[in-house]
C-alpha positions, -999 to 999 in steps of 0.1 A, spaced: -228 -28 -47 -197 -17 -28 -196 18 -14 -170 43 -29 -149 43 3 -147 5 2 -138 4 -35 -111 29 -29 -98 8 0 -97 -22 -22 -77 -3 -48 -53 10 -22 -47 -24 -7 -43 -41 -41 -17 -15 -50 1 -21 -17 1 -58 -24 16 -52 -58 43 -29 -44 52 -53 -15 51 -82 -40 78 -64 -60 97 -55 -29 112 -89 -22 127 -94 -56 140 -58 -56 156 -64 -22 172 -97 -35 185 -80 -66 198 -49 -48 216 -71 -23 238 -81 -52 255 -47 -50 252 -37 -13 251 -59 18 220 -61 40 230 -37 69 243 -8 48 213 -13 24 188 -11 53 205 18 69 205 37 36 169 29 30 159 41 65 179 73 61 159 82 30 125 72 45 134 92 77 139 124 57 105 120 41 90 111 75 103 143 91 88 164 63 55 145 66 52 153 103 42 189 93 11 175 76 0 147 101 -24 156 129 -8 144 161 -13 150 198 12 151 227 20 116 240 27 106 276 57 86 287 39 53 286 26 60 250 61 70 238 75 38 253 49 16 234 55 35 202 93 31 204 90 -6 212 66 -10 183 90 8 160 119 -14 170 100 -46 162 82 -32 131 113 -16 115 146 -25 132 142 -62 141 117 -74 115 133 -58 85 169 -66 97 159 -103 98 142 -101 64 171 -85 47 196 -109 61 173 -138 53 170 -127 17 208 -123 15 212 -160 23 181 -177 9 160 -176 -23 131 -152 -30 109 -183 -37 116 -197 -2 109 -163 13 76 -159 -6 64 -193 6 74 -188 42 59 -153 45 26 -164 32 20 -179 66 23 -144 82 -15 -135 84 -23 -169 99 5 -165 124 -9 -131 134 -44 -148 138 -28 -173 162 -12 -145 181 -45 -127 183 -60 -159 198 -32 -162 224 -30 -125 234 -64 -110 228 -85 -143 230 -97 -137 194 -119 -166 183 -104 -193 160 -129 -218 145 -122 -255 141 -120 -249 103 -94 -222 108 -74 -245 131 -73 -271 103 -63 -245 77 -36 -231 100 -22 -266 107 -20 -274 69 -4 -241 62 21 -246 90 31 -280 75 37 -263 42 57 -236 58 79 -261 76 85 -279 43 96 -246 28 119 -239 57 137 -273 56 137 -275 18 175 -270 17 179 -301 40 155 -322 19 174 -312 -13 208 -316 3 218 -280 -2 242 -259 18 234 -247 53 235 -210 43 201 -212 26 187 -229 57 201 -201 78 184 -176 55 150 -194 60 154 -193 97 161 -155 95 128 -152 75 110 -171 103 125 -146 128 111 -119 106 76 -134 108 79 -137 146 90 -101 151 65 -88 126 38 -106 145 49 -90 177 47 -56 159 12 -65 148 1 -72 184 17 -39 195 0 -21 166 -34 -34 178 -27 -20 212 -17 14 197 -50 16 178 -67 19 212 -46 49 222 -59 72 195 -24 78 180 -23 87 143 -12 55 124 7 76 99 27 92 127 35 58 142 46 44 108 68 73 99 83 75 134 92 38 131 114 46 100 133 72 121 138 47 150 149 21 124 176 45 111 188 56 145 190 21 159 208 5 129 232 34 121 257 27 150 258 -11 141 262 -3 104 291 21 110 307 -4 134 306 -32 108 313 -9 78 337 19 88 336 31 52 298 33 51 297 66 32 321 53 6 301 21 1 269 42 -6 286 68 -27 303 42 -50 271 22 -54 260 16 -90 229 35 -102 208 4 -105 214 -4 -69 206 32 -58 173 28 -77 166 -4 -57 172 14 -24 151 44 -35 122 20 -45 124 4 -11 125 37 8 100 58 -11 77 34 -29 77 3 -6 83 24 25 66 58 27 41 55 -1 30 19 5 26 23 42 5 55 37 -18 37 13 -20 7 37 -32 30 65 -57 47 42 -70 14 29 -76 0 64 -98 29 74 -128 18 54 -127 -20 58 -123 -46 86 -87 -55 96 -95 -92 89 -106 -83 54 -75 -61 48 -52 -90 58 -65 -110 29 -47 -87 4 -14 -99 17 -20 -132 0 -17 -113 -34 19 -106 -28 33 -140 -39 13 -136 -72 36 -107 -80 69 -119 -63 70 -155 -76 70 -147 -114 97 -121 -108 118 -145 -88 116 -170 -117 118 -146 -147 140 -118 -133 162 -135 -106 163 -168 -126 154 -189 -95 143 -224 -100 113 -243 -85 114 -279 -73 90 -307 -63 96 -297 -27 87 -261 -34 54 -272 -50 46 -296 -22 51 -268 4 31 -244 -17 2 -269 -21 -1 -274 17 0 -236 22 -25 -228 -5 -50 -255 7 -45 -243 43 -51 -207 35 -82 -214 15 -97 -235 43 -88 -210 70 -98 -178 52 -130 -188 33 -149 -193 66 -135 -161 80 -146 -142 49 -181 -157 51 -184 -146 87 -171 -111 78 -198 -108 51 
């Protein structure tokens, strides 16, 4: 029998996987009414307001200069760079491509852990990672295989940049856990850094930024609100709570649930179409993930 804290953690992380599974299609849909940079700036503005309020309820200590530096660098990679690349990528490519490529993220983080922290990777995991990497490459170059325009390929490359910056953020997050800084403080602070760092660029590219936001249709406002409050503040809070009672390696398994929610929405809601190349890439990734993660799960148990 699982303990109550562990069951609660599973529920939290399943809900987070559901929310973040919906997030991709919501972003893709909302980009139909507002371009990526104003969208992301607007999203961070809302999340930042909630973050400032939440600071009154989060236990935090005074940070030294070195700690502030690491927190700020983490925030830039976790919010500014990674989400900027993701939003631009989704603006140019399909949700289905994005779902396939991002499935490789936990395995990429495992590789980074091996390179940076000397975490152990078994021979079985290496085989799984290699197969999943082949599937990811197939997903990335799918537009070339199917003789499509280069814009979709550009989008896929931006999604890869999202994976790389998100992996760097994960490495920095692991370093921050050793400094005894409240995870909720770090997460909410990253929203503020995201807003402050993107606002000047957004104003530079969109002089009428306020007008763009104020004239947005209600359905697109709702998309931004979902990303800010539900996929942002709420999901990250649940994610932090969920990780408290189980191992990090076990928590990462829940990210594989996200395509289960995002893929049907991409097909049914966004009307995207699959192809033989898509299924080939998906097959390699699924087999690779199963090989890599089943052994890890057995060791964890």
